[in-house]
Every structure is written in structure tokens, then in C-alpha cells.
C-alpha positions as CSV (number, residue, x, y, z in Angstrom):
1,M,23.5,85.4,89.1
2,K,24.3,87.9,86.7
3,A,27.5,88.7,88.5
4,L,28.8,85.1,88.3
5,K,28.2,85.0,84.5
6,L,30.1,88.2,84.0
7,S,33.0,86.6,86.3
8,V,33.0,83.5,84.2
9,L,33.0,85.5,80.9
10,F,35.9,87.8,82.1
11,I,38.0,84.7,83.0
12,F,37.1,83.2,79.6
13,V,38.0,86.2,77.8
14,S,41.1,86.6,79.9
15,F,42.2,83.1,78.9
16,V,41.6,83.7,75.3
17,S,43.6,86.8,75.6
18,A,46.5,85.2,77.0
19,Q,46.5,82.3,74.8
20,A,46.6,84.7,71.9
21,Q,49.4,86.7,73.3
22,S,51.3,83.4,73.9
23,K,50.8,82.4,70.4
24,Q,52.1,85.8,69.3
25,D,55.1,85.4,71.5
26,F,55.7,82.0,70.0
27,R,55.5,83.5,66.4
28,T,57.9,86.0,67.4
29,K,60.3,83.5,68.7
30,F,59.9,81.2,65.5
31,D,60.5,84.1,63.3
32,T,63.6,84.9,65.3
33,M,65.0,81.3,65.1
34,I,64.3,81.0,61.2
35,E,65.9,84.4,60.7
36,S,68.9,83.5,62.5
37,M,69.3,80.1,60.7
38,R,69.2,81.7,57.4
39,T,71.6,84.6,58.2
40,S,74.3,82.9,60.7
41,S,76.1,79.9,61.0
42,S,75.6,80.0,64.8
43,Y,72.4,81.0,66.4
44,S,70.7,80.8,69.9
45,N,68.7,77.8,70.8
46,L,65.5,78.9,72.0
47,D,63.2,76.8,74.1
48,F,59.8,75.8,72.4
49,R,58.8,73.1,74.7
50,S,56.2,75.0,76.6
51,D,54.6,76.1,73.3
52,C,54.6,72.6,71.8
53,K,52.7,71.5,75.2
54,D,50.2,74.6,75.4
55,F,49.2,75.0,71.7
56,P,50.5,72.1,69.8
57,E,47.8,72.6,66.9
58,Y,49.2,76.0,66.3
59,V,52.8,75.1,66.3
60,V,52.2,72.3,63.8
61,S,50.2,74.7,61.7
62,Q,53.0,77.3,61.7
63,S,55.8,74.8,61.2
64,K,54.6,72.7,58.4
65,G,55.1,75.6,55.9
66,Y,58.7,75.4,56.4
67,L,59.2,71.5,55.4
68,T,60.4,72.6,51.7
69,D,62.4,75.7,52.8
70,S,65.8,76.2,51.1
71,V,67.9,76.0,54.2
72,E,68.2,72.5,55.9
73,D,68.6,73.7,59.4
74,V,65.2,75.4,58.8
75,R,63.7,72.3,57.4
76,E,65.0,70.3,60.4
77,F,63.8,72.8,62.8
78,A,60.3,72.6,61.6
79,I,60.4,68.9,61.6
80,G,61.6,68.8,65.2
81,L,58.9,71.2,66.2
82,M,56.3,69.3,64.5
83,V,57.3,66.1,66.0
84,E,57.4,67.4,69.5
85,A,53.9,69.1,69.1
86,G,52.4,66.4,67.4
87,L,53.3,64.1,70.3
88,R,51.6,66.2,72.7
89,C,48.7,66.9,70.9
90,K,45.4,65.2,71.8
91,D,43.8,65.9,68.7
92,S,44.2,62.6,66.5
93,V,43.6,64.3,63.3
94,V,46.7,66.6,64.0
95,R,48.8,63.6,65.0
96,K,47.9,61.7,61.8
97,E,48.7,64.8,59.8
98,V,52.0,65.3,61.3
99,V,52.9,61.7,60.7
100,F,51.7,61.6,57.0
101,L,53.9,65.0,56.7
102,L,57.0,63.2,58.1
103,T,56.6,60.4,55.4
104,N,56.3,62.8,52.6
105,V,59.2,65.3,53.4
106,Q,61.7,66.1,50.7
107,E,64.3,63.3,49.6
108,I,67.1,64.9,51.4
109,D,65.2,64.8,54.8
110,F,63.8,61.5,54.6
111,Y,66.2,59.9,57.0
112,Y,65.8,62.8,59.5
113,A,62.3,62.4,59.4
114,I,61.8,58.8,59.4
115,D,64.0,58.4,62.4
116,R,61.4,60.2,64.5
117,L,58.2,58.4,63.4
118,Y,59.1,55.4,66.0
119,R,57.8,57.6,68.8
120,F,54.4,57.9,67.6
121,E,51.4,55.6,68.3
122,K,50.0,53.0,65.8
123,A,46.8,54.6,65.7
124,D,48.6,57.9,64.3
125,F,49.5,56.0,61.0
126,T,46.6,56.3,58.3
127,P,46.0,54.0,55.4
128,A,47.8,56.7,53.2
129,T,50.7,57.0,55.5
130,K,51.2,52.9,55.3
131,D,51.0,53.4,51.5
132,S,53.9,55.5,51.5
133,L,55.9,52.9,53.6
134,R,55.0,50.2,51.4
135,T,56.4,52.5,48.3
136,F,59.7,53.2,50.2
137,L,60.3,49.3,50.7
138,A,60.9,49.1,47.0
139,F,63.7,51.5,47.3
140,R,67.1,49.9,48.3
141,N,68.2,52.9,50.2
142,K,65.2,53.2,52.3
143,Q,64.7,49.7,53.3
144,M,66.8,49.7,56.6
145,E,64.8,52.7,57.9
146,V,61.1,51.6,57.0
147,C,61.3,47.6,57.6
148,L,61.1,48.1,61.4
149,L,58.2,50.6,61.1
150,V,56.3,48.0,58.9
151,G,56.9,45.4,61.7
152,Y,55.7,47.8,64.4
153,L,52.5,48.5,62.5
154,D,51.7,44.9,61.9
155,M,51.7,45.3,58.2
156,H,51.5,41.6,57.5
157,D,50.9,42.1,53.8
158,Q,54.5,43.1,53.6
159,I,55.9,39.7,54.7
160,P,56.2,38.5,51.2
161,V,57.9,41.8,50.1
162,L,60.3,41.4,53.1
163,K,61.0,38.0,52.4
164,S,61.9,38.7,48.5
165,I,64.3,41.4,49.7
166,L,66.0,39.0,52.1
167,N,66.2,36.2,49.6
168,N,67.8,38.4,46.8
169,P,71.2,37.2,46.1
170,K,72.3,40.7,45.4
171,L,72.0,41.6,48.9
172,R,75.1,41.8,50.8
173,S,74.2,44.0,53.9
174,D,74.2,41.9,56.9
175,K,72.9,44.8,58.8
176,L,69.6,44.9,56.5
177,K,69.3,41.1,56.5
178,W,69.3,41.1,60.3
179,K,66.6,44.2,60.3
180,I,64.5,42.3,57.9
181,K,64.6,38.9,59.9
182,I,63.7,40.6,63.1
183,T,60.9,42.6,61.4
184,L,59.5,39.4,60.0
185,A,59.9,37.9,63.7
186,R,57.6,40.7,65.0
187,L,55.1,39.8,62.1
188,G,55.1,36.3,63.4
189,D,57.3,34.6,61.1
190,E,58.7,31.4,63.2
191,E,61.5,30.9,60.7
192,A,62.9,34.2,61.0
193,A,62.4,34.2,64.7
194,Q,64.6,30.9,64.9
195,S,67.2,32.5,62.6
196,C,67.4,35.4,65.0
197,I,68.1,33.1,67.8
198,R,70.9,31.1,66.1
199,I,72.6,34.2,65.2
200,A,72.4,35.4,68.8
201,K,73.7,32.0,70.2
202,L,77.0,32.6,68.1
203,S,77.5,35.7,70.0
204,D,77.8,34.1,73.5
205,C,76.5,37.1,75.3
206,N,79.3,39.4,74.2
207,S,79.2,43.1,73.9
208,H,77.7,43.2,70.5
209,A,74.9,40.9,71.5
210,Q,74.2,43.0,74.7
211,Y,74.1,46.4,72.9
212,R,72.9,45.5,69.4
213,L,71.3,42.2,69.2
214,F,69.4,41.8,72.4
215,P,67.6,45.2,72.1
216,D,66.7,44.5,68.6
217,M,65.4,41.3,69.6
218,I,63.2,42.9,72.3
219,Y,61.8,44.9,69.4
220,S,60.6,41.6,67.8
221,R,57.8,41.1,70.5
222,N,58.1,37.4,69.5
223,K,57.5,34.9,72.2
224,L,60.1,32.3,70.8
225,I,62.6,35.0,71.1
226,Y,61.6,36.2,74.2
227,D,61.7,32.8,75.7
228,Y,65.3,32.6,74.7
229,L,66.2,35.8,76.0
230,V,64.5,34.6,79.3
231,S,66.6,31.5,79.3
232,L,69.8,33.8,79.2
233,L,68.5,35.8,82.2
234,L,68.0,32.4,84.2
235,D,71.4,31.1,83.2
236,T,73.9,31.6,86.1
237,T,77.0,31.0,84.0
238,K,79.4,34.0,84.4
239,L,80.4,35.0,80.9
240,V,80.1,38.7,80.9
241,S,82.5,41.5,81.8
242,S,81.1,43.8,84.6
243,A,80.1,47.4,83.9
244,N,82.4,48.3,87.0
245,P,85.9,48.8,85.6
246,N,87.1,48.0,89.2
247,R,85.7,44.5,89.0
248,K,87.7,41.9,87.0
249,A,85.5,38.8,87.8
250,K,83.0,37.6,85.2
251,I,79.1,38.1,86.0
252,S,76.1,36.3,84.5
253,C,74.3,37.4,81.4
254,G,71.3,37.8,83.5
255,Y,72.3,41.2,84.8
256,R,72.2,42.6,81.3
257,M,69.1,40.8,80.3
258,M,67.0,41.9,83.4
259,E,67.4,45.6,82.0
260,L,65.4,44.7,78.7
261,F,62.0,43.9,80.0
262,P,60.4,46.8,82.1
263,G,57.4,48.3,80.2
264,I,57.3,45.6,77.7
265,V,56.7,42.3,79.7
266,E,53.4,43.1,81.4
267,N,53.5,43.1,85.3
268,Y,57.2,42.5,85.3
269,P,58.6,43.3,88.6
270,L,61.4,45.7,87.9
271,E,61.2,49.1,86.9
272,Y,63.3,51.8,85.2
273,Y,64.8,55.1,86.3
274,V,65.2,57.6,83.7
275,G,67.9,56.5,81.2
276,K,66.8,52.8,81.5
277,Q,68.6,51.8,84.7
278,I,67.0,49.5,86.7
279,K,65.4,51.0,89.8
280,T,67.1,49.2,92.7
281,D,69.9,49.5,95.2
282,D,70.6,45.9,95.1
283,Y,71.4,44.4,91.6
284,T,71.9,40.9,92.9
285,K,68.5,40.9,94.6
286,A,66.9,42.5,91.5
287,L,68.2,39.6,89.5
288,E,66.9,37.1,91.7
289,T,63.5,38.8,91.7
290,A,63.3,38.8,87.9
291,R,64.5,35.2,87.6
292,Q,61.7,34.1,90.3
293,W,59.0,36.0,88.5
294,F,59.9,34.5,85.0
295,V,60.1,30.9,86.6
296,A,56.5,31.5,88.0
297,N,55.2,33.3,85.0
298,S,56.1,31.3,81.9
299,D,52.8,32.5,80.2
300,Y,54.1,36.3,80.4
301,V,52.3,38.7,78.2
302,I,54.2,41.0,75.8
303,N,53.0,44.5,75.3
304,R,53.0,45.3,71.4
305,T,51.6,48.7,71.6
306,R,55.2,50.4,71.8
307,F,57.7,50.4,68.9
308,E,60.9,49.7,71.2
């Protein structure tokens, strides 16, 4: 029994020692990277993925002190490390700290940081972090980046604010108008959802709709909008150019539409490969499978836990 206890103790001590060495190796590598960024216009891209996975809390603790560094590359490096470590960290306190820090970086790094918040879970956004987002909506130069986060986080109290921005006669940006409408649709505003559908109908399933409008409409998680997208999937009219350059004949919009729903509509029968390609050897058969499934499941459920 004593031998067993000594063996367990030895294993534990060995583990702690190995982890301490790994952290020291990380710190050495980290310092090397920082120094090269400060002294050279070109530097080696060292791999920190295993560090972010093995001891994310330590990576965050070492990185956050560089968010105010005078060198832009250093700040962006620190932000990137914090994001990757935060996403891999099981400690909710650390994840919340990372998200809060990302919403409170220097003004110059705002856009770089905010673009990475979409990857975090809703539970990682504290009331204080949401207050920061509410403040950002008051600034014209930040509304585009923040409004979609407001929708993702179900911040219904911001509906009047979003409508005020949208109805401002001085607003000229069609892109911002669209982003606000799609955000309002996610927050359950039927008028905004109908407006998004009207805009999409004008596109006639063209390339702008396929690669810009439809992905945004998927973000909406709005049943009215999804029913419209499903109607395009079911439509057999051939309007769309094939992705195959050797194929001149038009194809139905359904081939594009069926790629939008995996992982978002629950129990949807098609799955993704990496890179959001449908996992199938026969696209015609896959489209027919998707069509039959939606016909049989008009009461489908939309997963609202993800951003995109």
C-alpha cells in the first residue's frame, strides 16, 4: 500500500514538473516571438496551438499584459493567443475574462478584437461585457461590428436603439441598414424579417444573394426568413450558374440553399465536410433528401446557440 502511494506521488510530481517545464518552454517561445516583433519586420511564426490547449489559463495570464503594448503586431499576437486559449479553456471565469478584455482593448485594436468575439458562447458574455456593447452602439463607427453581437446575445432591450439608428434619415449605408434589419429579425422583429425577405426576392438568387444575403439570413434564426429560404430550396426553377465552369446549363437555387442548414436546423439530414461542403458523392441525391426532409418537417427547430 505504501509502495502504491509512493508511486502515485511520483506520477503526480512528475506531471507537475513536466507541466512547469512546458510553461517555461512556452514563456521562452513567447518572449522570443515578442522580441522578434519589436526588432524585425519579418519573424518566424512559432506554433502555440499545443500551449493554448494544454494550459490555456497560463497563456491568457501571460498574454493579457501585452494588450496595451506600443507595437501593433505584439498587441494583435496577444489578442490572438488569448482568443485561442480562451476558446479551449474549461474555466468559465477565464473565458468571461477573455471576452471582457476583448471588448475593452485600445480603440485602434477594436475591430481586430471584436471580430473574434463571434466564436465565443453566449454564457461567456457577462452583464459588464454586454454593457460595453450597449455603449458601442452609440458610436457610428462601431455599429456595424456590434449589432450582430447584440442579436446573437438576445439583447432585446436594444431593439428601440437599433430601430432609432435604422430610421435616422442621416443613415446612408445600405450595408449597415441590412445588418440592423437582420439583427432585428434575430431578435424576433417580424417587420424587419419581412423587409429582409423583400430585399432577397429582388436578387433572384444571384451571386450576391448566394454569398452575402443568404448567409446573413441564416444568422437571423428567424422562422419567417427560414421558411423563405426553404421555399427556394424546394423551387425547381433553374436560375443559377453551376460552380462547375465546364457546365453551361443553369441549375436550381436548391443546390446552394441545401448547404446553409447543417448544424443549424436540428436533425437536418445533411452534414458538412470541413470547409462547409456537403458530405455527399451525389449532389442531386443530397438535394432530393433535403427537399423530402423539409416537406416532412415543416415544424423544424432552429438552433440558436451559435452565432453564425
